[in-house]
Structure formats: C-alpha cells, structure tokens
C-alpha positions in Angstrom: -8.1 -45.0 36.1 -8.2 -43.7 39.6 -11.5 -41.9 40.2 -13.1 -43.3 37.0 -15.2 -46.3 36.1 -15.3 -47.6 32.5 -18.9 -48.2 31.6 -18.5 -49.2 27.9 -15.6 -49.7 25.5 -15.7 -50.4 21.7 -13.4 -50.4 18.7 -14.4 -47.4 16.6 -11.9 -47.8 13.7 -8.7 -49.6 12.8 -6.8 -46.8 14.7 -9.0 -45.9 17.6 -11.2 -47.2 20.5 -13.8 -45.2 22.3 -15.1 -45.6 25.9 -17.7 -44.2 28.2 -16.5 -43.4 31.7 -18.1 -42.2 34.9 -16.3 -40.1 37.5 -16.6 -41.7 40.9 -16.9 -38.4 42.9 -19.4 -36.6 40.7 -21.1 -39.4 38.7 -20.5 -37.3 35.6 -20.3 -39.4 32.4 -18.2 -38.6 29.3 -16.5 -40.3 26.4 -12.8 -40.8 25.6 -10.9 -41.6 22.5 -8.0 -44.0 22.7 -5.2 -44.8 20.2 -5.7 -48.5 19.3 -2.2 -49.8 19.3 -0.9 -48.1 22.5 -4.3 -47.7 24.2 -3.2 -44.2 25.2 -6.0 -41.7 25.7 -5.9 -39.0 23.0 -9.2 -37.1 23.8 -11.3 -36.9 27.0 -14.4 -35.2 28.3 -16.5 -35.6 25.1 -20.2 -35.2 25.6 -21.5 -38.1 23.7 -20.6 -41.1 21.5 -21.4 -39.3 18.3 -19.0 -36.5 19.1 -16.2 -39.1 19.7 -17.0 -40.9 16.4 -17.0 -37.6 14.5 -13.6 -36.8 15.8 -12.3 -40.2 14.8 -13.7 -39.9 11.3 -12.0 -36.5 10.9 -8.7 -37.9 11.9 -9.2 -40.9 9.6 -10.0 -38.6 6.6 -7.0 -36.5 7.4 -4.8 -39.6 7.5 -6.1 -40.6 4.1 -5.3 -37.2 2.5 -1.7 -37.1 3.8 0.9 -39.0 1.8 1.8 -41.9 4.0 -1.0 -41.1 6.5 -0.6 -39.9 10.0 2.3 -41.4 12.0 1.4 -44.8 13.3 -2.0 -45.0 11.5 -3.2 -48.1 9.7 -4.1 -46.8 6.3 -7.7 -47.6 5.3 -9.1 -48.0 1.8 
C-alpha cells in the first residue's frame, strides 16, 4: 500500500471485495477488486464503483455457468 490510501472498502460478493483508493502523489482516486479469501488485488485502476461491481457480477455469472465454478469460488445460488 505504499503510495496509496484506502478511502473505502466493502464486501461486494461472497468472492470479492472492492475498495476505493487515492494515490498520495497525484491524489487520483480509483477502485480496486480484491479476491475475498486471499485479499489479493485482481483488478486496479477502475473508474468508479459501478464498473467494479459490473466486473464482479460478470465473474460471478461465469462461475455459475461453469461446472464446478471458477477455482476457489464460493458457488452462489
């Protein structure tokens, strides 16, 4: 987290968190998607919360369509 400040963090689904961050040097704000279990960042530089949520919904739909789901995903109903 060097060079960034977390402004907001929330659970977006059973498999993902999202957070809004601000870069210290430029004060630019963006959103990130994190994998829930490991808390590893899987997407950065997203323009707004809605874009991050759309990405997560797409991954969740893909996981539901694949037999057994995506690796490491909690399968949703």
